[in-house]
FILUMRO-389799 format. One record per residue: residue in one letter; residue number from 1; x, y, z of N, C-alpha, C in turn. Coordinates in steps of 0.02 Angstrom, whole numbers, plus 50000, padded with zeros to 5 digits. Layout:
<rs>
R	A	NUM	X	Y	Z	X	Y	Z	X	Y	Z
...
</rs>
This chain:
<rs>
R	M	1	50043	49940	50000	50000	50000	50000	50044	50062	50000
R	T	2	50026	50111	49962	50066	50172	49959	50057	50213	50022
R	T	3	50105	50260	50033	50100	50304	50091	50036	50345	50088
R	E	4	50018	50368	50028	49958	50409	50021	49897	50370	50044
R	R	5	49893	50306	50024	49835	50266	50044	49834	50254	50119
R	R	6	49891	50243	50150	49893	50233	50222	49870	50295	50259
R	D	7	49889	50353	50233	49867	50416	50264	49791	50423	50260
R	V	8	49762	50404	50202	49690	50408	50194	49655	50361	50241
R	A	9	49683	50301	50250	49650	50250	50289	49659	50257	50364
R	R	10	49707	50297	50386	49720	50303	50457	49660	50334	50492
R	Q	11	49639	50304	50547	49580	50327	50582	49594	50338	50656
R	M	12	49561	50388	50683	49562	50398	50755	49507	50356	50787
R	L	13	49512	50347	50852	49458	50315	50889	49401	50364	50896
R	N	14	49342	50338	50911	49284	50382	50916	49295	50435	50968
R	K	15	49279	50498	50952	49297	50555	50993	49242	50578	51040
R	V	16	49187	50543	51043	49132	50562	51088	49113	50502	51131
R	P	17	49079	50514	51188	49062	50459	51232	49002	50418	51207
R	E	18	48995	50358	51236	48936	50318	51224	48876	50353	51256
R	V	19	48818	50344	51225	48758	50376	51250	48728	50333	51306
R	T	20	48750	50345	51366	48725	50311	51425	48684	50361	51466
R	L	21	48659	50339	51524	48624	50383	51569	48670	50440	51591
R	F	22	48734	50424	51601	48782	50476	51622	48788	50531	51570
R	F	23	48785	50512	51506	48788	50561	51452	48733	50613	51460
R	W	24	48671	50589	51470	48615	50636	51475	48618	50676	51539
R	I	25	48641	50646	51593	48647	50683	51656	48695	50741	51649
R	I	26	48755	50727	51623	48804	50781	51616	48781	50832	51564
R	K	27	48749	50809	51511	48726	50855	51459	48677	50906	51489
R	I	28	48629	50882	51529	48581	50928	51559	48615	50974	51609
R	L	29	48663	50946	51648	48700	50988	51695	48739	51043	51658
R	C	30	48769	51024	51601	48807	51073	51562	48762	51127	51533
R	T	31	48703	51109	51511	48658	51159	51484	48635	51207	51539
R	T	32	48626	51181	51599	48607	51224	51655	48663	51273	51672
R	V	33	48725	51247	51674	48783	51290	51687	48791	51341	51632
R	G	34	48777	51322	51570	48783	51370	51515	48738	51430	51526
R	E	35	48680	51419	51553	48633	51473	51566	48655	51515	51626
R	T	36	48670	51482	51682	48686	51519	51744	48755	51551	51742
R	A	37	48804	51516	51712	48871	51545	51709	48874	51606	51665
R	A	38	48836	51605	51609	48834	51663	51566	48805	51723	51603
R	D	39	48751	51711	51641	48721	51766	51680	48768	51789	51735
R	F	40	48804	51743	51767	48850	51760	51820	48906	51806	51794
R	L	41	48936	51787	51739	48992	51825	51711	48967	51893	51685
R	N	42	48909	51893	51655	48883	51954	51625	48858	52003	51678
R	D	43	48819	51978	51726	48786	52022	51775	48826	52029	51840
R	N	44	48841	51973	51872	48873	51975	51938	48943	52004	51935
R	L	45	48982	51985	51885	49050	52011	51879	49053	52076	51840
R	G	46	48997	52092	51808	48993	52156	51771	49035	52159	51709
R	L	47	49050	52101	51679	49092	52102	51619	49054	52127	51558
R	G	48	48989	52120	51558	48949	52139	51500	48949	52084	51447
R	L	49	48899	52086	51405	48892	52033	51356	48950	52028	51307
R	T	50	48974	52084	51283	49027	52084	51232	49091	52054	51259
R	I	51	49115	52079	51317	49177	52054	51346	49170	51981	51366
R	T	52	49113	51964	51397	49101	51895	51418	49103	51848	51358
R	T	53	49072	51868	51303	49072	51827	51242	49142	51817	51215
R	L	54	49182	51870	51213	49250	51865	51188	49294	51820	51232
R	V	55	49288	51828	51297	49328	51789	51344	49310	51715	51339
R	M	56	49245	51700	51342	49223	51630	51341	49236	51598	51273
R	S	57	49231	51636	51220	49247	51609	51153	49321	51591	51149
R	A	58	49364	51631	51179	49436	51616	51180	49449	51551	51218
R	F	59	49417	51544	51276	49425	51482	51315	49400	51422	51276
R	L	60	49344	51432	51241	49316	51377	51202	49364	51355	51146
R	L	61	49394	51403	51112	49441	51386	51059	49500	51347	51085
R	V	62	49524	51365	51144	49580	51329	51175	49559	51257	51191
R	A	63	49499	51250	51221	49474	51183	51238	49465	51140	51176
R	L	64	49437	51170	51123	49427	51132	51061	49494	51114	51028
R	A	65	49544	51156	51036	49610	51140	51009	49637	51076	51041
R	F	66	49629	51070	51106	49650	51009	51141	49606	50950	51120
R	Q	67	49541	50962	51114	49495	50909	51095	49512	50881	51026
R	F	68	49526	50924	50978	49543	50901	50911	49612	50868	50909
R	R	69	49655	50888	50955	49723	50860	50956	49724	50787	50977
R	Y	70	49682	50770	51026	49678	50701	51048	49646	50657	50994
R	R	71	49666	50594	50993	49641	50548	50942	49592	50497	50972
R	R	72	49568	50513	51033	49518	50471	51064	49478	50513	51113
R	Y	73	49425	50485	51139	49382	50520	51186	49417	50526	51254
R	V	74	49425	50588	51278	49454	50602	51344	49400	50639	51383
R	P	75	49370	50608	51434	49312	50638	51468	49322	50710	51492
R	G	76	49379	50724	51525	49390	50791	51552	49390	50845	51498
R	V	77	49425	50831	51443	49431	50880	51389	49364	50886	51352
R	Y	78	49333	50830	51338	49270	50832	51301	49217	50871	51339
R	W	79	49207	50856	51403	49153	50888	51440	49169	50960	51458
R	L	80	49234	50977	51463	49252	51048	51471	49230	51087	51409
R	A	81	49242	51057	51350	49222	51090	51287	49146	51097	51285
R	V	82	49109	51047	51309	49036	51052	51309	49012	51107	51355
R	V	83	49042	51113	51415	49023	51166	51461	49036	51234	51429
R	L	84	49094	51243	51400	49111	51308	51370	49068	51323	51309
R	I	85	49053	51272	51269	49013	51285	51210	48941	51300	51229
R	S	86	48919	51273	51287	48852	51290	51311	48848	51363	51332
R	V	87	48902	51387	51363	48904	51458	51382	48905	51503	51321
R	V	88	48948	51485	51272	48953	51526	51212	48888	51524	51172
R	G	89	48857	51466	51167	48793	51462	51131	48740	51506	51163
R	T	90	48740	51507	51230	48693	51551	51266	48708	51624	51251
R	L	91	48772	51641	51252	48792	51711	51241	48777	51735	51170
R	I	92	48780	51689	51121	48763	51708	51052	48691	51732	51049
R	T	93	48646	51692	51079	48576	51711	51079	48565	51775	51120
R	D	94	48597	51780	51178	48589	51840	51220	48613	51903	51185
R	N	95	48668	51897	51148	48693	51955	51111	48643	51978	51058
R	L	96	48614	51929	51023	48567	51947	50970	48504	51980	50998
R	T	97	48481	51954	51055	48419	51982	51083	48430	52046	51122
R	D	98	48484	52049	51162	48495	52107	51206	48533	52164	51172
R	N	99	48585	52146	51134	48626	52199	51103	48599	52222	51036
R	F	100	48566	52176	51000	48544	52194	50932	48468	52195	50925
R	G	101	48433	52179	50978	48360	52184	50977	48324	52134	50934
R	V	102	48357	52078	50918	48324	52026	50878	48276	51988	50923
R	S	103	48215	51979	50901	48164	51946	50942	48180	51872	50951
R	L	104	48154	51843	51005	48165	51772	51018	48132	51728	50966
R	V	105	48077	51752	50938	48045	51715	50884	48091	51710	50824
R	T	106	48122	51766	50807	48168	51768	50749	48228	51724	50761
R	T	107	48259	51730	50820	48319	51690	50834	48302	51615	50835
R	T	108	48244	51597	50861	48224	51527	50861	48217	51500	50790
R	V	109	48186	51539	50747	48176	51518	50677	48243	51515	50640
R	V	110	48284	51567	50649	48348	51570	50614	48394	51513	50635
R	F	111	48399	51501	50700	48442	51447	50723	48416	51379	50703
R	S	112	48350	51372	50698	48322	51308	50674	48343	51296	50602
R	I	113	48338	51347	50560	48358	51341	50490	48433	51328	50485
R	T	114	48472	51365	50524	48545	51356	50522	48564	51286	50542
R	L	115	48533	51260	50595	48548	51192	50617	48529	51141	50564
R	A	116	48473	51152	50530	48453	51107	50476	48504	51107	50420
R	V	117	48531	51166	50404	48581	51171	50351	48645	51134	50371
R	V	118	48665	51141	50434	48725	51106	50459	48715	51030	50454
R	F	119	48656	51006	50475	48641	50935	50470	48644	50912	50397
R	A	120	48615	50952	50352	48614	50933	50281	48685	50930	50253
R	A	121	48726	50979	50270	48795	50979	50246	48835	50920	50274
R	W	122	48823	50905	50338	48857	50849	50370	48838	50783	50336
R	Y	123	48774	50773	50324	48752	50711	50292	48775	50706	50220
R	A	124	48773	50762	50185	48795	50762	50115	48869	50744	50110
R	S	125	48908	50764	50160	48979	50750	50159	48996	50680	50183
R	E	126	48962	50657	50236	48982	50595	50269	48932	50538	50263
R	R	127	48872	50552	50241	48819	50502	50236	48801	50470	50303
R	T	128	48813	50505	50356	48793	50482	50422	48794	50541	50470
R	L	129	48746	50542	50517	48745	50592	50570	48756	50558	50637
R	S	130	48783	50498	50635	48792	50460	50696	48850	50486	50738
R	I	131	48839	50493	50803	48894	50513	50847	48938	50454	50864
R	H	132	48918	50394	50842	48959	50335	50854	49011	50325	50800
R	T	133	49015	50371	50753	49065	50366	50700	49103	50431	50692
R	I	134	49116	50465	50748	49157	50527	50746	49230	50506	50747
R	V	135	49254	50483	50689	49321	50454	50685	49366	50491	50635
R	T	136	49344	50549	50612	49385	50591	50569	49379	50663	50593
R	T	137	49428	50703	50575	49428	50773	50596	49369	50811	50565
R	R	138	49352	50795	50503	49296	50829	50471	49230	50814	50506
R	R	139	49220	50751	50524	49158	50734	50561	49157	50768	50629
R	E	140	49214	50772	50661	49216	50805	50726	49200	50879	50719
R	A	141	49224	50911	50665	49208	50981	50654	49133	50991	50645
R	F	142	49102	50947	50605	49029	50951	50597	48994	50941	50664
R	Y	143	49019	50894	50703	48988	50878	50767	48988	50940	50813
R	W	144	49045	50972	50821	49048	51029	50867	49010	51089	50840
R	L	145	49009	51098	50774	48968	51152	50746	48894	51139	50760
R	T	146	48874	51076	50754	48805	51058	50769	48789	51071	50842
R	V	147	48834	51051	50887	48823	51061	50958	48816	51135	50975
R	L	148	48858	51176	50944	48854	51249	50956	48785	51276	50939
R	F	149	48759	51257	50881	48694	51284	50860	48636	51252	50898
R	T	150	48645	51191	50924	48592	51163	50966	48587	51203	51031
R	F	151	48643	51226	51057	48641	51267	51118	48610	51336	51104
R	A	152	48630	51366	51048	48601	51431	51031	48526	51426	51020
R	L	153	48505	51374	50983	48434	51364	50970	48397	51348	51035
R	G	154	48426	51306	51077	48393	51288	51139	48384	51347	51185
R	T	155	48434	51391	51187	48428	51452	51228	48370	51495	51204
R	A	156	48367	51505	51139	48313	51547	51110	48245	51515	51122
R	A	157	48239	51450	51110	48175	51416	51118	48154	51414	51192
R	G	158	48202	51404	51236	48186	51403	51308	48163	51470	51333
R	D	159	48199	51523	51315	48178	51590	51336	48112	51610	51305
R	L	160	48102	51590	51242	48039	51606	51209	47980	51574	51245
R	T	161	47989	51511	51265	47935	51475	51299	47923	51502	51370
R	A	162	47977	51509	51408	47970	51527	51479	47951	51600	51489
R	E	163	47981	51645	51447	47972	51717	51459	47923	51749	51410
R	R	164	47937	51742	51346	47895	51775	51296	47824	51747	51297
R	L	165	47818	51681	51302	47752	51649	51304	47725	51642	51375
R	A	166	47765	51664	51423	47745	51667	51494	47724	51599	51522
R	V	167	47757	51546	51499	47743	51480	51526	47772	51472	51596
R	G	168	47828	51507	51608	47861	51500	51673	47918	51451	51670
R	Y	169	47966	51456	51717	48026	51416	51715	48013	51343	51730
R	W	170	47980	51328	51787	47972	51258	51805	47923	51222	51760
R	K	171	47873	51259	51735	47826	51229	51688	47861	51215	51621
R	S	172	47906	51259	51601	47944	51248	51539	47988	51186	51547
R	A	173	48019	51179	51606	48060	51120	51618	48019	51056	51612
R	L	174	47960	51057	51641	47916	50999	51636	47896	50986	51563
R	L	175	47882	51039	51526	47861	51032	51457	47916	50999	51415
R	F	176	47977	51026	51420	48032	50999	51379	48052	50930	51403
R	G	177	48047	50917	51468	48060	50850	51493	48009	50800	51466
R	A	178	47946	50821	51463	47894	50777	51436	47906	50763	51362
R	L	179	47928	50813	51324	47942	50803	51253	47999	50753	51242
R	I	180	48050	50757	51285	48105	50709	51281	48078	50639	51296
R	G	181	48033	50634	51345	48002	50569	51360	47962	50542	51302
R	V	182	47928	50585	51265	47890	50564	51206	47937	50536	51153
R	V	183	47993	50571	51142	48042	50548	51092	48069	50479	51111
R	F	184	48086	50471	51175	48111	50406	51199	48059	50352	51188
R	F	185	47996	50366	51204	47942	50317	51195	47934	50299	51121
R	L	186	47936	50348	51077	47928	50335	51005	47986	50293	50979
R	H	187	48045	50304	51006	48103	50265	50984	48097	50193	51008
R	R	188	48081	50183	51071	48079	50115	51099	48016	50077	51078
R	R	189	47961	50110	51072	47898	50076	51058	47882	50070	50984
R	F	190	47898	50122	50946	47879	50124	50875	47939	50126	50828
R	G	191	47999	50119	50854	48058	50114	50811	48079	50179	50778
R	L	192	48065	50236	50810	48090	50299	50783	48165	50294	50772
R	N	193	48189	50315	50714	48260	50311	50697	48304	50334	50754
R	A	194	48355	50295	50771	48396	50309	50829	48433	50375	50822
R	I	195	48460	50389	50763	48497	50451	50754	48451	50512	50758
R	L	196	48392	50507	50727	48344	50561	50730	48321	50572	50802
R	A	197	48307	50517	50837	48284	50522	50907	48338	50554	50951
R	F	198	48401	50535	50940	48455	50563	50980	48460	50638	50971
R	W	199	48460	50662	50909	48470	50734	50898	48410	50775	50920
R	I	200	48350	50748	50914	48291	50785	50940	48298	50792	51016
R	A	201	48314	50736	51050	48322	50738	51122	48380	50784	51142
R	Y	202	48434	50782	51103	48492	50824	51118	48474	50898	51115
R	I	203	48436	50917	51065	48414	50987	51058	48368	51006	51116
R	L	204	48323	50961	51135	48275	50976	51187	48307	50981	51256
R	T	205	48364	50948	51267	48396	50954	51333	48421	51024	51346
R	R	206	48434	51062	51293	48458	51131	51304	48405	51175	51336
R	P	207	48345	51182	51307	48294	51222	51342	48274	51191	51409
R	L	208	48278	51125	51415	48263	51093	51480	48313	51117	51532
R	G	209	48378	51113	51516	48429	51135	51563	48426	51209	51577
R	A	210	48412	51249	51525	48407	51321	51535	48349	51339	51581
R	S	211	48293	51304	51573	48235	51317	51615	48249	51297	51688
R	I	212	48284	51242	51697	48303	51221	51765	48349	51272	51797
R	G	213	48399	51295	51757	48446	51344	51782	48413	51409	51801
R	D	214	48368	51433	51758	48332	51495	51773	48287	51487	51834
R	Y	215	48254	51430	51839	48209	51419	51896	48248	51419	51963
R	L	216	48307	51389	51962	48347	51386	52024	48378	51454	52040
R	S	217	48400	51490	51989	48440	51550	52002	48400	51615	52006
R	Q	218	48344	51619	51970	48307	51682	51969	48272	51695	52036
R	S	219	48258	51757	52048	48226	51777	52111	48155	51749	52116
R	R	220	48130	51745	52177	48062	51720	52187	48010	51765	52154
R	A	221	48026	51830	52152	47980	51877	52120	47973	51864	52046
R	D	222	48026	51834	52015	48025	51819	51944	48005	51747	51930
R	G	223	47984	51711	51982	47962	51642	51972	48014	51590	51984
R	G	224	48071	51608	52015	48123	51560	52029	48128	51543	52102
R	L	225	48181	51505	52121	48192	51487	52191	48239	51535	52226
R	G	226	48272	51578	52187	48314	51630	52217	48382	51606	52242
R	L	227	48408	51550	52215	48475	51528	52236	48530	51572	52209
R	G	228	48516	51607	52154	48567	51650	52124	48611	51611	52075
R	T	229	48641	51647	52029	48682	51615	51978	48747	51586	52007
R	T	230	48774	51617	52059	48837	51593	52088	48827	51524	52120
R	V	231	48779	51519	52165	48767	51456	52200	48747	51401	52150
R	T	232	48702	51418	52104	48679	51368	52056	48737	51343	52012
R	S	233	48779	51389	51989	48835	51371	51946	48884	51326	51984
R	V	234	48899	51344	52047	48947	51305	52086	48921	51235	52098
R	I	235	48857	51228	52116	48828	51163	52129	48832	51118	52067
R	F	236	48813	51145	52010	48812	51105	51950	48882	51090	51924
R	L	237	48928	51137	51930	48997	51125	51908	49030	51071	51950
R	L	238	49019	51072	52015	49047	51020	52059	49017	50952	52043
R	T	239	48953	50950	52027	48921	50887	52009	48950	50861	51944
R	I	240	48958	50905	51895	48989	50885	51831	49059	50858	51843
R	L	241	49098	50891	51884	49166	50870	51899	49166	50800	51930
R	A	242	49121	50788	51977	49118	50723	52010	49101	50667	51960
R	V	243	49052	50680	51916	49033	50629	51868	49088	50617	51817
R	V	244	49122	50670	51794	49176	50662	51746	49234	50622	51776
R	I	245	49250	50635	51839	49302	50596	51873	49282	50522	51876
R	Y	246	49219	50509	51891	49195	50440	51892	49202	50407	51824
R	L	247	49183	50443	51771	49187	50415	51704	49260	50404	51682
R	T	248	49304	50449	51703	49374	50442	51686	49404	50379	51717
R	I	249	49382	50365	51778	49408	50306	51814	49377	50242	51788
R	T	250	49311	50241	51780	49276	50180	51762	49275	50166	51687
R	K	251	49279	50219	51646	49277	50213	51573	49213	50179	51548
R	V	252	49159	50188	51585	49096	50155	51566	49063	50187	51506
R	D	253	49085	50247	51487	49053	50282	51430	49099	50284	51370
R	R	254	49148	50241	51368	49195	50242	51312	49170	50193	51258
R	I	255	49169	50217	51197	49149	50174	51141	49211	50136	51117
R	E	256	49209	50071	51124	49265	50030	51102	49246	49996	51037
R	R	257	49289	50003	50989	49278	49970	50925	49339	49930	50908
R	D	258	49331	49865	50905	49387	49820	50889	49368	49776	50831
R	P	259	49383	49798	50769	49364	49759	50711	49394	49689	50711
R	G	260	49447	49678	50751	49480	49613	50750	49445	49559	50789
R	E	261	49393	49577	50826	49361	49528	50869	49329	49471	50829
R	T	262	49303	49485	50771	49270	49434	50731	49308	49421	50666
R	R	263	49372	49433	50668	49413	49429	50607	49445	49360	50600
R	T	264	49446	49334	50540	49485	49275	50524	49531	49293	50466
R	R	265	49594	49273	50471	49643	49288	50420	49668	49223	50388
R	V	266	49690	49227	50327	49721	49170	50293	49787	49195	50263
R	S	267	49830	49149	50247	49893	49168	50216	49881	49201	50149
R	T	268	49921	49251	50134	49912	49291	50074	49955	49265	50017
R	T	269	49924	49250	49961	49960	49230	49901	49936	49275	49844
R	G	270	49981	49314	49817	49963	49360	49765	49932	49424	49793
R	S	271	49899	49462	49752	49868	49525	49772	49812	49512	49821
R	L	272	49805	49557	49870	49752	49551	49920	49693	49593	49898
R	V	273	49635	49560	49891	49575	49591	49865	49523	49594	49921
R	L	274	49495	49653	49932	49442	49662	49982	49374	49654	49948
R	L	275	49334	49606	49973	49266	49595	49950	49217	49625	50000
R	V	276	49170	49666	49977	49121	49696	50021	49052	49677	49994
R	T	277	49013	49643	50035	48947	49620	50012	48892	49645	50058
R	N	278	48833	49652	50030	48776	49677	50068	48721	49625	50075
R	K	279	48728	49568	50042	48675	49519	50039	48691	49459	50084
R	V	280	48638	49424	50104	48648	49365	50146	48687	49312	50108
R	R	281	48669	49301	50046	48706	49254	50004	48745	49293	49952
R	A	282	48803	49267	49937	48844	49300	49886	48805	49299	49820
R	N	283	48793	49357	49793	48755	49363	49732	48792	49332	49673
R	A	284	48754	49308	49624	48786	49275	49566	48834	49321	49531
R	A	285	48817	49386	49527	48862	49433	49494	48927	49440	49533
R	L	286	48924	49439	49599	48984	49443	49640	49027	49380	49632
R	V	287	48994	49323	49631	49030	49260	49620	49066	49260	49553
R	A	288	49031	49286	49502	49062	49289	49435	49122	49336	49435
R	A	289	49117	49392	49471	49172	49439	49475	49233	49407	49508
R	V	290	49221	49369	49561	49276	49335	49595	49306	49282	49549
R	Q	291	49264	49245	49512	49290	49196	49463	49336	49230	49413
R	D	292	49316	49286	49386	49357	49322	49337	49423	49344	49369
R	R	293	49420	49367	49432	49482	49389	49464	49529	49331	49477
R	V	294	49503	49273	49495	49544	49213	49505	49578	49193	49440
R	A	295	49540	49197	49386	49567	49179	49321	49620	49228	49297
R	A	296	49618	49290	49321	49665	49341	49299	49735	49334	49329
R	G	297	49741	49299	49386	49806	49291	49416	49800	49278	49491
R	P	298	49857	49263	49523	49857	49246	49594	49827	49303	49637
R	A	299	49785	49283	49683	49753	49333	49727	49728	49299	49790
R	A	300	49729	49337	49844	49698	49316	49907	49639	49363	49921
R	F	301	49588	49338	49953	49527	49377	49962	49510	49384	50037
R	F	302	49480	49441	50052	49455	49453	50120	49385	49481	50114
R	L	303	49338	49450	50151	49267	49466	50144	49243	49507	50204
R	L	304	49210	49563	50190	49181	49606	50242	49105	49607	50232
R	V	305	49067	49588	50284	48995	49586	50280	48965	49628	50336
R	P	306	48904	49653	50327	48871	49692	50380	48845	49647	50435
R	N	307	48834	49675	50493	48803	49639	50548	48731	49663	50554
R	P	308	48682	49623	50533	48612	49645	50534	48588	49666	50603
R	H	309	48620	49641	50656	48595	49655	50724	48604	49729	50742
R	H	310	48657	49761	50716	48667	49831	50734	48657	49880	50677
R	V	311	48645	49854	50617	48636	49898	50560	48577	49945	50570
R	S	312	48523	49922	50600	48463	49963	50607	48467	50011	50666
R	F	313	48521	50007	50704	48528	50050	50762	48590	50093	50755
R	D	314	48593	50145	50796	48648	50192	50791	48702	50176	50842
R	R	315	48726	50117	50842	48782	50101	50886	48808	50031	50870
R	V	316	48867	50016	50896	48896	49951	50886	48866	49902	50935
R	R	317	48846	49844	50912	48817	49793	50955	48865	49734	50963
R	S	318	48865	49705	51022	48910	49649	51035	48883	49583	51007
R	D	319	48818	49580	50994	48787	49520	50969	48803	49512	50895
R	V	320	48839	49460	50876	48860	49451	50807	48831	49387	50776
R	H	321	48782	49356	50809	48759	49292	50783	48726	49298	50715
R	E	322	48690	49353	50703	48660	49363	50637	48714	49376	50585
R	G	323	48765	49415	50604	48820	49428	50558	48858	49364	50541
R	E	324	48865	49320	50589	48899	49256	50577	48860	49214	50527
R	A	325	48794	49216	50530	48753	49180	50482	48762	49208	50412
R	V	326	48763	49275	50407	48775	49308	50343	48843	49286	50315
R	L	327	48893	49288	50359	48961	49272	50338	48966	49200	50314
R	A	328	48936	49154	50351	48941	49083	50334	48911	49069	50265
R	E	329	48853	49098	50251	48821	49086	50186	48860	49115	50129
R	A	330	48889	49175	50140	48929	49206	50087	48993	49167	50075
R	L	331	49026	49145	50129	49089	49110	50122	49081	49043	50085
R	T	332	49026	49010	50096	49015	48945	50064	49021	48951	49988
R	A	333	48988	49001	49960	48988	49009	49887	49056	49034	49862
R	L	334	49085	49082	49898	49146	49113	49874	49207	49068	49881
R	E	335	49211	49031	49936	49269	48986	49945	49269	48929	49894
R	E	336	49210	48909	49872	49206	48859	49820	49236	48884	49755
R	V	337	49224	48948	49741	49251	48978	49680	49327	48987	49685
R	V	338	49349	49012	49743	49420	49026	49753	49460	48961	49759
R	G	339	49428	48909	49785	49463	48846	49794	49503	48843	49858
R	G	340	49485	48883	49907	49521	48884	49970	49488	48932	50018
R	P	341	49517	48938	50078	49486	48982	50129	49493	49056	50111
R	I	342	49445	49095	50135	49445	49167	50126	49443	49200	50195
R	G	343	49486	49249	50206	49484	49287	50268	49420	49326	50271
R	S	344	49398	49341	50332	49333	49374	50337	49324	49407	50405
R	R	345	49277	49453	50409	49254	49480	50473	49185	49512	50464
R	I	346	49152	49521	50521	49088	49555	50522	49099	49629	50536
R	A	347	49061	49670	50503	49069	49742	50512	49061	49763	50585
R	S	348	49101	49813	50604	49097	49839	50673	49065	49907	50677
R	S	349	49040	49932	50619	49010	49998	50618	48944	49995	50580
R	P	350	48895	50038	50598	48834	50042	50558	48845	50077	50491
R	N	351	48905	50100	50477	48920	50137	50416	48972	50100	50376
R	A	352	48956	50081	50314	49000	50039	50274	49067	50074	50259
R	Y	353	49064	50138	50244	49126	50174	50226	49177	50170	50282
R	D	354	49154	50179	50344	49200	50176	50401	49234	50108	50406
R	D	355	49195	50056	50398	49223	49989	50403	49272	49974	50347
R	I	356	49256	49997	50287	49300	49985	50230	49366	50022	50241
R	V	357	49364	50084	50262	49425	50122	50274	49467	50090	50329
R	A	358	49433	50067	50382	49469	50034	50437	49502	49970	50413
R	E	359	49467	49933	50371	49496	49870	50346	49555	49882	50300
R	L	360	49549	49933	50258	49605	49950	50213	49667	49968	50252
R	A	361	49658	49998	50311	49715	50017	50352	49749	49958	50385
R	S	362	49714	49901	50387	49740	49843	50424	49779	49794	50381
R	G	363	49779	49804	50316	49813	49756	50272	49838	49789	50209
R	D	364	49880	49753	50173	49910	49781	50112	49865	49764	50052
R	Y	365	49807	49796	50051	49758	49782	49998	49779	49815	49932
R	A	366	49764	49779	49877	49780	49805	49811	49719	49821	49770
R	E	367	49661	49789	49786	49601	49798	49747	49540	49793	49792
R	I	368	49483	49817	49766	49420	49812	49802	49365	49789	49753
R	I	369	49326	49740	49774	49266	49721	49737	49207	49735	49783
R	L	370	49161	49778	49759	49107	49803	49801	49040	49785	49772
R	E	371	49000	49750	49811	48931	49734	49791	48885	49789	49816
R	T	372	48845	49818	49773	48802	49874	49792	48729	49861	49772
R	P	373	48682	49894	49805	48612	49890	49784	48603	49922	49716
R	P	374	48549	49906	49681	48539	49932	49613	48528	50006	49609
R	S	375	48483	50034	49650	48468	50105	49643	48452	50138	49708
R	H	376	48435	50100	49758	48416	50129	49822	48471	50119	49873
R	A	377	48469	50158	49926	48519	50152	49979	48495	50100	50029
R	S	378	48540	50055	50048	48524	50008	50101	48540	50039	50168
R	H	379	48528	50002	50223	48547	50027	50289	48623	50037	50293
R	W	380	48660	49990	50264	48732	49990	50274	48769	50024	50216
R	L	381	48751	50005	50154	48782	50035	50095	48742	50095	50072
R	H	382	48774	50139	50035	48741	50198	50008	48755	50202	49933
R	V	383	48711	50235	49896	48718	50236	49824	48781	50272	49801
R	D	384	48809	50317	49841	48869	50353	49821	48933	50320	49847
R	L	385	48927	50261	49877	48985	50229	49907	49040	50213	49855
R	P	386	49024	50189	49795	49078	50176	49746	49121	50238	49732
R	Q	387	49089	50296	49725	49127	50357	49712	49172	50375	49771
R	R	388	49147	50366	49831	49186	50383	49890	49245	50335	49899
R	I	389	49233	50271	49885	49287	50221	49891	49339	50232	49836
R	A	390	49315	50247	49775	49362	50258	49720	49409	50316	49735
R	A	391	49385	50365	49773	49427	50423	49790	49485	50404	49835
R	L	392	49484	50345	49866	49539	50323	49908	49599	50300	49867
R	G	393	49590	50289	49802	49647	50274	49759	49657	50200	49745
R	Y	394	49610	50157	49761	49617	50085	49747	49579	50067	49684
R	P	395	49607	50019	49644	49567	49992	49589	49502	49963	49616
R	L	396	49446	49982	49587	49381	49963	49614	49337	49934	49560
R	L	397	49308	49875	49576	49259	49845	49532	49193	49845	49570
R	T	398	49142	49877	49541	49076	49880	49573	49029	49830	49540
R	V	399	49000	49787	49581	48954	49737	49557	48884	49756	49580
R	T	400	48840	49771	49534	48773	49793	49550	48726	49734	49557
R	V	401	48689	49732	49612	48644	49677	49625	48579	49689	49586
R	P	402	48556	49640	49548	48492	49648	49512	48435	49654	49562
R	D	403	48381	49688	49542	48321	49691	49584	48292	49622	49594
</rs>
């Protein structure tokens, strides 16, 4: 493999935590701190919105520089960046409403559109919005840009509901909490797409946290408990610190991806060819392509198949029994053609491109044979996958599956 190809195939470990209960607890705590800390710096310390925004933006850039520098998820750095980006997201909305007189209705609509554009650009570039595949710098950049606008949108929507619509702080918290519960119910009971459910809930946690923060910190005359921004910020920051320390020690929220767990290798004779299939049985067209490659000269083959158990979900699953069944049926047909054993493994990602790039990095591959759907996108493969794989610089043969 050339140096250029190795550089393309090199991957970092996933840069964000697993979505556990701890993830949602810290996320809501961070959103609360974003609201109260911004008010504390702006009002209590008298820095003003402009200076506070500049100072916190500088801190955020430093935190993100460290976050991008690491090649794996580091709880302390990651959650520090989330806390700071929550403050900056709040300040963006506050600047627009207080300094420039933009209404909360306008900011809510504008940030909704902006967030939709970011999502569209992210998907157009990567063909996935999954936080379980943040394994490149470009995806991480999309991720943090998305997070920033979710905080800005959440601040605007929360203030609009609690203040402009006069719902009140604690009632707003109950409202947004109930909406998150509805999303969770739709996902678990009716199969709402995992990625869509995650991002809806993620956006809703911002106004939820902001409403909680305002309810705790605002005076009783304004409908709050009167704890003040200082006390509220300290309580939540200490809680965040305690949970982050726990996660750093236990590593219970770390996404581990080990493609080698279900891997079988064989001795290599001739060029190493990567076979990627999407069907339970090796399609006749794929079998014919392998026959032609065997006839063309010495070659060894490695087969990569999806794992149906996790393809429909937005995370890696440890259960591989369905994937093993897929693998066994495909190997039976292909090994008969090759006349010997074929190396193989079950995919470790819900996204085919990620698995292919990871596999290319693990061996000295010379060619790729890719089986694709005829015209529609499958769960695992996408219609533009041949173009994306061809850009990696490997000779590629695409075998289209008949309807």
